[in-house]
Backbone bond lengths (Angstrom), bond angles and torsions (degrees), N, CA, C in turn:
res aa  C-N    CA-C-N  psi(-1)  N-CA   C-N-CA  omega(-1)  CA-C   N-CA-C  phi
1 M - - - 1.454 - - 1.519 109.34 -
2 H 1.330 117.11 158.26 1.458 122.26 177.28 1.511 109.02 -102.49
3 L 1.321 116.41 120.81 1.452 120.23 178.91 1.520 109.50 -80.17
4 P 1.343 117.20 141.86 1.465 118.59 177.69 1.515 110.61 -69.29
5 I 1.317 115.75 154.43 1.457 120.09 175.46 1.519 107.87 -73.77
6 V 1.307 115.62 122.05 1.460 120.24 -178.48 1.509 108.70 -103.40
7 P 1.330 118.27 117.74 1.454 119.64 -178.66 1.511 111.36 -66.05
8 T 1.328 115.02 150.60 1.459 119.84 176.93 1.511 108.79 -67.26
9 P 1.342 118.23 124.36 1.458 119.62 -177.29 1.518 110.76 -69.26
10 P 1.352 117.39 150.46 1.453 119.97 177.60 1.516 110.53 -65.11
11 T 1.315 115.23 151.69 1.457 119.67 178.06 1.511 109.40 -64.35
12 P 1.345 117.71 121.32 1.460 118.79 -176.79 1.507 111.82 -70.30
13 R 1.314 115.27 147.34 1.448 120.45 174.61 1.513 108.33 -73.21
14 T 1.308 118.02 131.95 1.452 121.56 177.59 1.514 109.09 -86.19
15 V 1.319 115.65 120.09 1.458 121.13 -178.01 1.512 108.36 -125.93
16 D 1.331 116.66 124.04 1.453 117.61 178.15 1.523 110.10 -77.61
17 R 1.333 114.95 169.63 1.457 119.49 -172.20 1.525 111.95 -62.05
18 R 1.331 117.29 -40.88 1.453 119.20 -177.84 1.521 111.13 -66.39
19 T 1.345 117.02 -43.34 1.462 119.55 178.73 1.518 110.89 -61.88
20 F 1.337 116.98 -41.52 1.471 120.98 179.90 1.520 110.77 -58.47
21 I 1.349 115.62 -46.62 1.455 118.77 -178.12 1.530 110.52 -69.49
22 C 1.355 115.95 -39.47 1.456 119.31 -178.34 1.519 111.80 -62.64
23 E 1.342 116.82 -37.23 1.446 120.30 -177.00 1.520 111.98 -86.09
24 G 1.334 117.10 -7.39 1.453 120.00 -171.70 1.501 115.55 -80.27
25 S 1.327 118.51 -32.41 1.458 119.51 -177.14 1.513 109.82 -164.67
26 S 1.329 115.94 160.78 1.461 120.18 178.41 1.522 110.92 -67.07
27 L 1.353 116.34 -33.46 1.459 119.32 177.65 1.518 110.77 -64.23
28 A 1.338 116.75 -42.21 1.467 119.78 179.23 1.518 110.51 -67.14
29 A 1.329 116.88 -31.74 1.467 119.68 179.22 1.518 110.51 -60.39
30 L 1.340 116.93 -35.15 1.448 120.05 176.61 1.516 110.63 -61.46
31 A 1.350 115.85 -40.52 1.460 119.76 178.65 1.518 111.04 -62.64
32 C 1.345 116.51 -38.82 1.452 119.85 -177.58 1.518 111.65 -68.33
33 S 1.324 116.69 -25.12 1.456 119.61 -178.80 1.521 111.96 -81.50
34 S 1.325 117.13 -9.33 1.457 120.89 -176.19 1.517 110.73 -127.05
35 P 1.332 119.01 109.91 1.463 120.97 177.77 1.524 112.23 -56.73
36 R 1.338 117.46 -33.71 1.458 120.05 -179.24 1.527 110.73 -65.29
37 I 1.335 116.51 -43.59 1.456 120.08 178.83 1.515 110.08 -66.82
38 W 1.344 116.51 -39.37 1.464 119.65 178.82 1.523 111.55 -60.72
39 R 1.340 116.26 -42.61 1.462 119.17 178.81 1.524 110.89 -63.99
40 A 1.323 116.01 -36.46 1.462 119.36 178.36 1.525 111.14 -65.14
41 L 1.353 116.79 -39.23 1.451 120.29 177.26 1.520 111.07 -63.30
42 D 1.335 116.89 -43.02 1.460 120.87 178.34 1.530 110.86 -61.79
43 A 1.331 116.52 -44.07 1.459 120.22 -179.24 1.520 110.95 -63.89
44 S 1.335 115.84 -39.72 1.462 119.60 178.93 1.509 111.20 -63.82
45 R 1.325 116.22 -40.33 1.460 120.29 -179.00 1.519 110.80 -65.43
46 A 1.339 116.15 -44.72 1.459 119.41 -179.76 1.526 111.21 -64.51
47 A 1.337 116.20 -37.60 1.453 119.14 -179.34 1.521 111.55 -66.93
48 A 1.345 115.72 -23.08 1.461 119.34 -177.24 1.518 112.74 -77.30
49 A 1.339 117.18 -10.98 1.456 119.80 -179.25 1.525 109.83 -61.93
50 R 1.328 115.24 130.02 1.460 119.85 -179.79 1.517 107.90 -144.71
51 I 1.315 115.93 115.66 1.455 121.12 -177.31 1.520 109.39 -107.40
52 Q 1.333 115.38 129.96 1.458 121.71 171.55 1.531 107.46 -105.27
53 F 1.323 116.62 135.81 1.456 120.46 -174.39 1.529 111.71 -105.35
54 G 1.318 114.39 132.09 1.450 122.09 172.20 1.517 109.79 -123.75
55 C 1.320 116.06 -177.42 1.461 121.53 179.99 1.521 108.38 -140.95
56 A 1.316 116.50 140.12 1.461 121.63 -177.34 1.522 111.16 -88.28
57 A 1.333 115.22 141.03 1.470 121.59 -177.22 1.522 113.20 -80.26
58 I 1.334 118.00 -4.35 1.466 120.77 -175.05 1.529 111.64 -56.24
59 T 1.333 117.50 -33.09 1.464 121.12 -176.96 1.524 111.86 -61.70
60 W 1.335 116.97 -25.89 1.466 121.92 -176.71 1.535 112.25 -85.15
61 G 1.324 118.46 2.86 1.457 122.63 171.11 1.516 115.34 60.10
62 G 1.325 117.55 34.93 1.461 120.66 177.54 1.521 114.37 97.58
63 N 1.325 118.30 -7.15 1.466 120.98 176.46 1.534 107.76 -84.54
64 D 1.315 115.15 72.65 1.461 120.16 -172.14 1.527 114.16 -65.88
65 P 1.333 120.00 -38.52 1.469 117.87 176.80 1.532 112.76 -58.68
66 Q 1.340 116.49 -41.29 1.460 119.66 177.94 1.522 110.75 -66.94
67 A 1.338 116.79 -39.66 1.463 120.70 178.47 1.527 110.36 -60.98
68 I 1.314 117.07 -43.63 1.467 120.82 179.65 1.522 110.31 -60.51
69 D 1.331 117.07 -46.42 1.464 120.38 179.56 1.525 111.56 -62.99
70 D 1.325 117.21 -47.32 1.466 120.51 -176.34 1.524 111.78 -66.48
71 I 1.312 116.71 -44.29 1.471 120.51 -177.70 1.525 110.29 -65.09
72 A 1.332 116.64 -39.94 1.465 119.33 175.87 1.520 111.22 -65.93
73 D 1.329 117.06 -41.84 1.469 120.70 179.89 1.525 111.68 -61.98
74 L 1.323 116.83 -32.97 1.459 120.99 179.29 1.520 112.27 -74.40
75 G 1.321 117.69 -13.68 1.458 120.74 175.77 1.504 115.81 100.21
76 F 1.342 117.69 0.95 1.463 119.13 177.64 1.524 109.85 -67.72
77 G 1.332 115.56 148.14 1.449 119.96 -178.17 1.510 114.38 -95.61
78 G 1.335 116.33 -7.71 1.453 119.72 -177.76 1.511 111.94 -142.39
79 I 1.327 115.44 163.47 1.461 121.82 -179.42 1.518 108.85 -142.64
80 Q 1.322 116.11 148.91 1.461 121.46 169.74 1.522 108.37 -114.66
81 L 1.326 115.97 129.33 1.459 122.19 179.86 1.520 109.95 -111.16
82 R 1.338 115.03 168.15 1.460 122.12 179.77 1.525 109.09 -119.17
83 V 1.334 116.18 -175.11 1.464 119.51 -176.58 1.527 112.06 -66.64
84 S 1.325 117.80 -13.19 1.472 119.38 172.81 1.524 110.34 -58.92
85 A 1.326 116.95 -29.81 1.466 120.02 177.78 1.524 111.09 -67.41
86 I 1.326 117.16 -33.38 1.467 119.97 177.91 1.527 110.05 -70.30
87 R 1.326 116.26 -37.95 1.465 118.49 177.61 1.533 111.40 -62.76
88 R 1.324 116.23 -32.82 1.464 120.42 -177.30 1.537 111.78 -85.90
89 W 1.340 116.47 -41.94 1.466 119.91 -171.56 1.535 113.51 -118.89
90 G 1.320 117.42 11.01 1.460 119.66 -175.52 1.514 114.04 -56.91
91 E 1.316 117.42 -34.72 1.465 121.49 179.99 1.528 112.24 -93.81
92 K 1.315 117.25 -2.12 1.470 120.79 -179.05 1.534 110.21 -143.19
93 P 1.337 115.62 61.48 1.471 119.54 -177.46 1.523 113.33 -61.24
94 D 1.330 117.25 -30.99 1.468 119.24 -179.79 1.521 111.97 -63.58
95 E 1.330 116.47 -28.81 1.461 119.88 178.18 1.526 110.77 -66.88
96 L 1.333 116.57 -43.86 1.464 120.15 177.60 1.524 110.54 -66.50
97 K 1.311 116.73 -42.59 1.465 120.26 179.79 1.527 110.70 -58.77
98 A 1.323 116.44 -43.47 1.463 120.44 179.34 1.524 111.60 -66.96
99 L 1.326 116.64 -38.65 1.466 120.34 179.43 1.526 110.88 -64.10
100 L 1.319 117.10 -44.82 1.465 120.42 178.79 1.522 111.02 -63.56
101 A 1.327 116.33 -40.00 1.458 119.46 178.71 1.522 111.20 -64.94
102 A 1.327 116.40 -41.00 1.462 120.19 179.95 1.520 111.55 -64.12
103 R 1.326 116.27 -32.75 1.472 120.48 -179.83 1.525 111.71 -94.20
104 K 1.333 116.49 5.57 1.474 123.02 176.31 1.534 111.51 56.95
105 L 1.332 115.30 46.25 1.461 121.86 179.36 1.530 110.48 -116.13
106 T 1.313 116.21 132.90 1.456 122.49 170.14 1.518 108.60 -87.16
107 L 1.320 117.09 131.21 1.464 120.15 173.19 1.524 107.28 -80.87
108 V 1.310 115.28 96.63 1.464 120.86 -174.54 1.518 110.81 -67.31
109 A 1.323 116.44 -45.40 1.461 119.07 -175.39 1.518 110.44 -156.37
110 L 1.316 113.59 156.43 1.459 122.32 172.08 1.519 107.87 -116.80
111 S 1.326 116.88 124.79 1.465 121.77 175.19 1.521 107.73 -77.74
112 S 1.336 116.62 115.14 1.463 120.96 -171.06 1.522 113.36 -101.85
113 G 1.337 117.68 -6.14 1.462 119.41 -179.72 1.517 111.73 101.19
114 S 1.318 115.61 -160.45 1.463 121.90 -170.46 1.522 112.14 -102.08
115 V 1.342 115.17 147.08 1.462 121.98 170.93 1.524 107.82 -90.56
116 T 1.317 116.42 128.85 1.459 120.90 -173.12 1.526 112.41 -81.51
117 L 1.329 114.55 154.47 1.468 121.80 171.32 1.527 111.43 -96.84
118 D 1.318 118.40 -7.04 1.459 122.43 -175.89 1.527 109.64 -80.89
119 P 1.340 118.29 113.14 1.472 119.81 -178.20 1.518 113.07 -58.11
120 A 1.339 117.23 -32.31 1.462 120.43 -178.88 1.527 112.31 -69.21
121 K 1.321 117.21 -21.07 1.465 121.28 -177.11 1.519 112.99 -108.12
122 L 1.324 117.13 -5.01 1.459 119.73 -169.02 1.521 113.12 -65.85
123 D 1.314 118.36 -43.66 1.467 120.48 -178.75 1.529 111.20 -56.39
124 A 1.328 115.91 -49.87 1.467 120.10 -179.45 1.523 111.06 -65.95
125 N 1.315 116.84 -37.13 1.456 121.53 179.98 1.524 111.35 -63.99
126 L 1.319 116.81 -46.49 1.466 119.84 179.13 1.527 110.67 -65.06
127 A 1.325 116.53 -39.31 1.465 120.07 179.26 1.527 111.04 -61.99
128 L 1.336 117.13 -38.38 1.455 120.75 178.61 1.529 110.79 -64.20
129 H 1.335 117.02 -44.35 1.461 119.67 179.16 1.527 111.41 -64.18
130 V 1.329 117.10 -38.06 1.465 120.08 177.77 1.536 110.29 -64.93
131 S 1.325 116.84 -39.95 1.461 120.48 175.73 1.522 110.80 -60.52
132 N 1.332 117.12 -41.91 1.460 120.91 177.29 1.533 110.97 -63.48
133 A 1.331 115.86 -37.77 1.468 119.77 178.54 1.526 110.99 -65.27
134 R 1.327 116.70 -37.21 1.469 119.18 177.56 1.529 111.03 -63.64
135 F 1.333 116.35 -41.27 1.461 119.82 176.43 1.529 109.86 -61.93
136 L 1.314 116.48 -45.62 1.464 121.34 178.81 1.523 110.46 -55.80
137 R 1.322 116.04 -44.58 1.464 120.90 179.49 1.531 110.99 -64.10
138 Q 1.315 116.71 -40.08 1.468 120.85 -178.75 1.518 112.18 -62.21
139 V 1.327 116.54 -34.31 1.466 119.33 -176.96 1.524 112.22 -94.44
140 G 1.331 116.83 6.15 1.456 120.40 175.42 1.510 115.20 84.99
141 G 1.351 117.64 19.29 1.457 120.99 -179.94 1.517 112.97 -79.22
142 L 1.328 115.53 170.45 1.453 121.15 -172.71 1.531 113.96 -102.59
143 Y 1.335 117.53 -58.12 1.460 121.12 -166.47 1.526 112.09 -126.15
144 L 1.327 115.13 146.35 1.462 121.51 173.21 1.521 108.42 -103.18
145 Q 1.323 116.27 123.45 1.470 122.14 179.75 1.517 110.58 -102.94
146 V 1.334 116.78 133.00 1.460 121.45 174.13 1.519 109.65 -131.87
147 T 1.326 115.23 156.91 1.457 122.30 167.53 1.527 107.49 -107.41
148 D 1.331 116.93 175.51 1.461 120.34 -179.33 1.529 110.09 -124.75
149 E 1.308 115.42 138.52 1.468 122.18 -172.76 1.522 111.88 -75.98
150 R 1.329 115.31 132.53 1.466 121.29 175.87 1.523 108.79 -93.24
151 P 1.326 119.16 139.70 1.465 119.23 179.95 1.525 111.13 -63.37
152 A 1.306 116.09 143.37 1.463 121.20 -177.96 1.526 110.62 -86.45
153 G 1.319 116.66 135.25 1.455 121.77 171.46 1.503 116.25 78.31
154 R 1.323 118.44 7.87 1.461 120.17 178.79 1.525 109.55 -157.71
155 E 1.331 114.81 166.07 1.451 119.53 175.75 1.533 109.92 -78.45
156 P 1.331 117.71 148.44 1.467 119.76 178.49 1.532 111.43 -63.06
157 S 1.309 114.81 147.75 1.464 121.52 177.23 1.527 109.56 -105.40
158 A 1.322 115.98 168.17 1.464 120.12 176.70 1.522 110.79 -58.84
159 D 1.327 116.10 -35.03 1.462 119.95 179.97 1.525 111.38 -68.05
160 D 1.330 117.73 -32.75 1.469 120.39 176.81 1.525 110.35 -60.59
161 Y 1.333 116.61 -45.90 1.466 120.09 -179.98 1.527 110.59 -64.52
162 R 1.327 116.35 -41.24 1.467 120.42 -179.76 1.524 110.53 -62.89
163 R 1.340 116.19 -47.21 1.463 119.39 -177.76 1.528 111.98 -67.47
164 M 1.336 116.11 -36.48 1.463 118.19 177.20 1.522 110.80 -67.02
165 G 1.323 116.63 -39.94 1.459 119.31 176.67 1.515 111.61 -58.84
166 W 1.348 116.05 -40.78 1.471 119.59 178.22 1.533 110.55 -65.60
167 A 1.339 117.17 -44.94 1.466 120.73 -177.42 1.519 111.06 -63.50
168 L 1.336 117.38 -42.73 1.455 120.60 179.19 1.525 110.91 -64.75
169 T 1.314 116.26 -41.22 1.465 119.94 178.78 1.525 110.92 -62.85
170 E 1.327 116.51 -43.42 1.456 120.17 178.71 1.526 110.82 -63.21
171 L 1.326 116.46 -42.56 1.461 119.71 177.75 1.532 110.15 -64.19
172 G 1.315 117.03 -43.56 1.460 120.41 178.94 1.512 112.56 -60.64
173 R 1.340 116.42 -35.62 1.462 120.46 177.26 1.534 110.55 -65.67
174 R 1.321 116.03 -42.65 1.464 119.67 -178.44 1.524 111.98 -69.43
175 T 1.329 117.58 -40.17 1.465 118.94 179.18 1.526 110.82 -70.53
176 A 1.320 117.30 -35.71 1.463 119.99 177.76 1.523 110.68 -61.52
177 D 1.321 116.59 -34.31 1.463 120.65 179.55 1.522 112.60 -62.27
178 I 1.342 116.92 -23.66 1.468 119.35 178.58 1.531 111.40 -108.71
179 G 1.330 116.29 12.82 1.453 120.45 172.73 1.500 116.45 87.02
180 V 1.337 117.81 22.59 1.464 122.17 -179.07 1.526 109.56 -121.92
181 T 1.323 116.30 131.07 1.460 121.73 178.84 1.528 110.28 -88.88
182 L 1.325 115.60 135.61 1.463 122.04 -178.46 1.524 110.34 -93.80
183 A 1.341 115.60 138.85 1.460 121.39 176.08 1.526 109.63 -129.99
184 L 1.326 115.96 134.48 1.463 121.89 174.20 1.520 109.29 -89.97
185 H 1.335 115.25 132.18 1.460 122.65 178.49 1.530 108.54 -106.24
186 P 1.344 119.46 96.89 1.463 120.48 172.53 1.519 110.42 -57.47
187 H 1.338 115.72 141.30 1.468 118.57 -164.59 1.520 108.77 -153.07
188 M 1.315 117.17 143.49 1.455 120.59 173.25 1.536 109.00 -59.80
189 G 1.327 115.91 134.82 1.452 120.82 -179.39 1.511 114.17 85.16
190 A 1.319 117.47 -3.75 1.463 121.72 179.58 1.527 109.98 -98.32
191 L 1.315 116.15 174.38 1.462 119.74 176.23 1.519 110.37 -61.17
192 S 1.323 116.47 -43.16 1.469 120.78 177.71 1.523 109.24 -91.78
193 Q 1.332 115.25 76.21 1.464 121.06 -176.81 1.522 111.72 -100.10
194 S 1.323 117.76 -53.89 1.459 121.78 -179.41 1.523 109.64 -93.30
195 P 1.338 117.78 164.18 1.468 119.02 176.44 1.530 113.20 -55.20
196 G 1.339 117.61 -36.49 1.459 119.94 177.34 1.514 112.51 -66.59
197 D 1.336 116.61 -41.88 1.465 121.12 176.30 1.531 110.49 -60.18
198 I 1.325 114.87 -45.56 1.462 120.25 -177.72 1.523 110.46 -60.95
199 R 1.316 115.64 -44.69 1.456 119.75 179.90 1.526 111.02 -59.24
200 R 1.332 117.37 -42.59 1.470 119.90 -178.80 1.526 111.78 -64.23
201 V 1.332 116.22 -42.28 1.464 118.91 179.64 1.523 110.76 -67.57
202 M 1.308 117.14 -44.93 1.456 120.12 -178.47 1.528 111.20 -65.54
203 D 1.316 117.00 -38.97 1.468 119.92 178.08 1.518 111.96 -65.43
204 A 1.344 116.84 -29.49 1.463 120.81 -178.38 1.519 112.67 -83.53
205 S 1.326 117.64 -7.27 1.469 121.53 -178.00 1.525 109.67 -110.32
206 D 1.318 115.30 163.78 1.459 122.09 -178.35 1.521 109.23 -82.46
207 S 1.325 116.70 120.04 1.460 120.94 -176.05 1.521 112.33 -64.44
208 R 1.325 117.68 -20.10 1.464 120.51 178.82 1.522 112.06 -77.54
209 L 1.326 116.99 -21.40 1.462 121.16 -172.30 1.520 113.81 -116.29
210 V 1.313 117.38 -18.96 1.469 122.16 -177.90 1.519 108.11 -124.41
211 R 1.326 116.10 113.03 1.459 121.50 -178.03 1.532 109.85 -104.73
212 M 1.315 115.40 172.35 1.460 122.22 -177.29 1.525 111.08 -102.06
213 E 1.334 114.81 129.07 1.467 121.29 167.28 1.522 105.50 -110.77
214 L 1.319 116.31 102.40 1.460 121.29 -172.84 1.523 110.63 -88.40
215 D 1.328 115.84 113.83 1.456 122.30 172.66 1.527 106.13 -93.08
216 V 1.327 116.36 110.84 1.458 119.45 -169.70 1.522 112.53 -68.46
217 A 1.333 118.14 -29.47 1.468 120.40 179.52 1.525 111.04 -75.85
218 H 1.331 117.89 -43.64 1.459 119.89 176.40 1.531 110.30 -62.56
219 Y 1.320 116.65 -40.08 1.467 120.42 179.78 1.530 110.34 -62.56
220 A 1.333 116.82 -42.10 1.463 120.46 178.47 1.527 110.91 -66.81
221 Q 1.334 117.02 -44.38 1.458 120.06 -178.79 1.524 111.42 -66.40
222 G 1.327 116.90 -27.88 1.460 121.33 176.93 1.509 114.04 -78.85
223 G 1.335 117.07 0.87 1.460 120.85 175.28 1.512 114.84 105.04
224 G 1.333 117.43 8.42 1.455 120.15 -176.86 1.513 113.58 -105.68
225 D 1.325 114.65 168.92 1.457 123.65 173.15 1.530 106.77 -100.30
226 P 1.332 118.59 110.05 1.463 119.53 -174.57 1.526 113.91 -58.59
227 A 1.325 117.24 -36.13 1.465 119.08 178.32 1.524 110.47 -63.18
228 E 1.309 116.53 -40.05 1.457 120.41 176.24 1.527 110.32 -66.91
229 G 1.342 116.44 -35.71 1.456 119.73 176.04 1.516 112.15 -60.49
230 V 1.335 116.81 -39.96 1.467 120.77 175.92 1.517 110.15 -58.84
231 R 1.331 116.45 -46.55 1.464 119.28 -178.28 1.519 111.74 -68.32
232 T 1.335 116.54 -38.62 1.465 120.46 -178.67 1.516 111.79 -63.48
233 Y 1.331 116.61 -42.13 1.469 120.95 -173.59 1.528 112.50 -106.86
234 A 1.322 116.45 22.49 1.466 119.97 -176.72 1.527 111.75 -53.38
235 G 1.330 117.16 -38.75 1.453 120.50 -177.32 1.513 114.39 -74.29
236 R 1.345 117.31 -15.61 1.471 120.95 -179.66 1.520 112.69 -119.08
237 L 1.337 116.73 4.40 1.464 121.12 -174.36 1.523 109.84 -74.16
238 L 1.343 116.22 116.02 1.458 121.59 -177.93 1.525 111.04 -94.84
239 F 1.331 116.65 -53.11 1.459 121.35 173.51 1.514 108.39 -155.77
240 L 1.330 117.31 176.26 1.459 121.68 -175.67 1.514 111.14 -130.83
241 H 1.333 114.57 157.38 1.456 122.55 160.98 1.522 106.61 -102.20
242 I 1.307 115.94 119.07 1.460 121.47 174.72 1.518 106.92 -92.89
243 K 1.310 115.08 117.38 1.462 120.31 -164.05 1.527 108.72 -155.13
244 D 1.316 117.26 157.54 1.458 120.86 178.74 1.522 109.23 -129.74
245 V 1.337 115.25 157.45 1.458 120.21 -176.95 1.520 110.19 -139.50
246 E 1.322 115.44 135.99 1.460 122.46 172.60 1.521 107.56 -98.19
247 S 1.321 116.12 124.38 1.464 120.03 -177.37 1.525 109.90 -158.52
248 P 1.344 117.38 126.30 1.466 126.75 -7.25 1.527 111.00 -73.60
249 V 1.316 115.21 165.08 1.464 120.80 179.08 1.523 108.81 -84.79
250 T 1.308 116.12 133.52 1.462 121.08 -179.35 1.529 110.81 -54.61
251 G 1.334 115.75 128.19 1.459 121.10 178.31 1.511 114.27 86.34
252 R 1.337 117.32 -0.04 1.462 121.01 177.86 1.519 109.37 -117.24
253 G 1.322 116.43 -175.47 1.450 120.80 -175.96 1.519 113.42 -73.64
254 P 1.346 116.95 168.70 1.472 121.26 -176.49 1.523 113.81 -64.98
255 E 1.331 118.28 -21.33 1.464 121.27 179.81 1.523 112.53 -94.11
256 S 1.332 116.85 1.92 1.467 119.95 -175.58 1.529 111.07 -74.51
257 Y 1.314 114.77 152.85 1.463 120.06 174.86 1.526 109.03 -157.70
258 R 1.305 114.85 158.58 1.463 121.13 172.16 1.520 107.76 -151.96
259 F 1.327 115.62 151.23 1.448 120.47 -179.86 1.523 109.22 -86.64
260 V 1.327 115.22 140.94 1.460 122.05 -173.66 1.530 109.28 -134.66
261 E 1.329 115.87 171.18 1.456 120.58 177.79 1.532 110.55 -62.81
262 L 1.315 115.90 156.62 1.465 121.10 -178.00 1.526 110.87 -58.27
263 G 1.325 114.62 136.57 1.449 120.79 179.40 1.504 114.76 87.10
264 R 1.339 118.01 -1.73 1.461 121.44 -177.23 1.531 112.25 -111.80
265 G 1.314 116.53 7.96 1.457 121.40 179.37 1.518 110.67 -125.70
266 R 1.328 115.19 -154.05 1.462 119.97 -172.89 1.522 114.20 -109.27
267 V 1.323 118.70 2.65 1.459 120.03 178.73 1.527 109.48 -72.90
268 N 1.326 115.89 132.06 1.463 121.07 178.57 1.529 108.02 -82.47
269 L 1.319 115.37 81.88 1.460 120.38 -175.02 1.531 113.23 -67.70
270 P 1.337 120.01 -38.42 1.470 117.97 175.36 1.529 112.66 -57.37
271 A 1.327 116.93 -37.59 1.466 119.27 178.25 1.525 111.29 -66.88
272 V 1.336 116.76 -34.93 1.468 120.54 177.17 1.528 109.98 -62.14
273 F 1.323 116.66 -46.70 1.463 119.47 -177.84 1.529 111.26 -69.57
274 Q 1.322 117.44 -31.69 1.458 119.57 174.93 1.521 110.22 -65.97
275 A 1.339 116.23 -39.53 1.466 119.72 177.84 1.521 110.99 -65.29
276 L 1.330 117.24 -40.47 1.464 120.37 177.24 1.523 110.84 -61.09
277 K 1.313 116.22 -39.15 1.459 119.77 177.24 1.521 110.95 -65.66
278 S 1.323 116.48 -41.09 1.464 119.78 -176.07 1.525 112.64 -66.73
279 V 1.330 117.11 -28.28 1.470 119.47 179.75 1.528 111.98 -96.64
280 G 1.338 117.11 1.18 1.455 120.63 178.73 1.512 113.65 68.82
281 F 1.331 117.12 36.04 1.463 119.99 -178.76 1.514 110.82 -62.92
282 D 1.318 116.20 134.03 1.459 123.10 179.59 1.524 107.10 -132.57
283 G 1.326 116.98 97.52 1.459 118.63 -176.62 1.510 111.83 176.39
284 W 1.327 114.42 -159.81 1.465 121.31 -172.72 1.525 112.23 -96.08
285 A 1.319 114.42 138.96 1.457 123.04 170.14 1.529 106.55 -122.36
286 V 1.327 116.75 118.48 1.462 122.20 -174.33 1.528 109.28 -104.05
287 V 1.327 116.66 118.05 1.462 121.48 174.98 1.521 107.58 -69.18
288 E 1.332 116.32 128.01 1.470 119.13 -177.79 1.525 111.09 -134.55
289 L 1.317 115.38 143.08 1.458 123.42 174.70 1.523 106.77 -146.36
290 D 1.327 117.06 117.49 1.460 119.94 -172.45 1.527 112.67 -60.34
291 E 1.317 116.12 -41.90 1.458 121.26 176.46 1.517 108.59 -156.29
292 V 1.315 115.88 158.34 1.463 120.42 -179.66 1.532 108.81 -68.31
293 P 1.337 118.25 122.68 1.465 119.19 -177.19 1.520 114.23 -73.43
294 D 1.324 117.09 -21.19 1.470 122.21 179.63 1.524 107.67 -117.06
295 G 1.319 116.65 113.79 1.451 121.00 -175.77 1.508 114.46 -62.03
296 A 1.322 117.38 -12.28 1.465 120.24 178.81 1.524 111.73 -79.45
297 R 1.340 117.40 -12.34 1.456 120.88 -179.09 1.527 111.06 -102.39
298 T 1.316 115.63 156.50 1.458 121.84 173.19 1.531 108.71 -93.59
299 P 1.335 118.02 162.87 1.463 119.47 174.66 1.531 112.57 -55.69
300 K 1.325 116.40 -39.94 1.466 118.80 179.87 1.521 111.53 -64.19
301 E 1.328 117.14 -38.93 1.470 120.26 179.20 1.526 111.02 -66.37
302 S 1.330 117.20 -38.06 1.468 119.66 176.50 1.525 110.84 -65.70
303 A 1.336 116.52 -41.23 1.464 119.59 178.03 1.524 111.14 -64.52
304 E 1.323 116.59 -34.41 1.472 120.81 177.31 1.528 110.61 -64.38
305 I 1.330 117.49 -39.48 1.472 120.93 177.43 1.524 109.75 -59.70
306 S 1.326 116.65 -46.45 1.469 120.13 179.95 1.525 111.24 -66.07
307 K 1.313 116.62 -38.67 1.466 120.42 177.12 1.530 110.60 -60.55
308 Q 1.321 117.22 -45.06 1.461 119.99 -179.37 1.528 111.27 -65.50
309 Y 1.318 117.46 -32.01 1.469 120.21 175.27 1.527 109.56 -62.45
310 L 1.318 117.02 -45.97 1.466 120.66 179.43 1.526 111.13 -63.91
311 R 1.317 116.39 -37.70 1.476 119.99 175.17 1.518 110.68 -61.17
312 G 1.323 115.78 -40.81 1.459 119.74 179.09 1.505 113.40 -63.37
313 L 1.321 117.33 -27.42 1.466 120.93 175.90 1.522 112.50 -84.42
314 G 1.326 116.11 -3.18 1.458 119.72 -179.72 1.518 113.94 76.28
315 L 1.342 116.45 23.18 1.467 120.42 -175.53 1.522 113.15 -94.46
316 I 1.319 116.73 -21.73 1.472 120.32 179.12 1.523 108.21 -135.87
317 E 1.323 115.47 159.10 1.458 121.24 178.92 1.517 112.62 -119.72
318 F 1.352 117.00 -9.10 1.471 118.13 -177.53 1.528 110.94 -82.22
């Protein structure tokens, strides 16, 4: 396919939160003139923060029925599934919808895979993601999650970021048409790997159609401060992966890393939750662990460790 020429967008004006509110209305101007009123507005915003916790099925390695049972038994209110769910229930979405309802689980998101940079494959790739979004909609799910493909054997170019921004925007437009919101998941090994990479992709995409799914462990491993990432993308933050990472791994090289249960890695999770409170985040945070780091534990036992960590922070009561 031939991609349209996308003009370079103008450099956006940087406006801080107070200036935005002050310039927005005469009523807000009154708030800006009074420090007491401003503090009250800040307190109200922070109090509005409300996080719902889910758990991702990836740890169960494709055994989605077991993941659904275990995650519900642990008390989480939401779940994230992968394309393995489509292989199992693609022809019988009502069965999955009924199962989730019976276990009182919200399908927060479906991991749909990567958006390609290859123009020859893009049409089919976008069509596949749209098909996945239709399945998600049929079973009552909320968000479609995608990653973005990094070019092989070379560093990304400015054109790569531009073309990916266009592809994500086009996909977001198509999923929005069927009632599904698209979220980009920055990821190690993807085009949006480092904070600078992420900024370029997000700037090249339409903020109305492409939202942020912030994985705090990938963001940290990519060289960023996850709490700062929350503040940076507060206006586009759709949901999060709450995750921890050990880096480097004992006995391996300095660049090694592995994902671990919450509280067992180097991510400053209390700072992340403080940042979410400060921006008034109201949405889903999905606990995720790619695989059990200790073969002696089950996926459910690893999820229990992360759950108890959240309980220790006073974030959950179940």
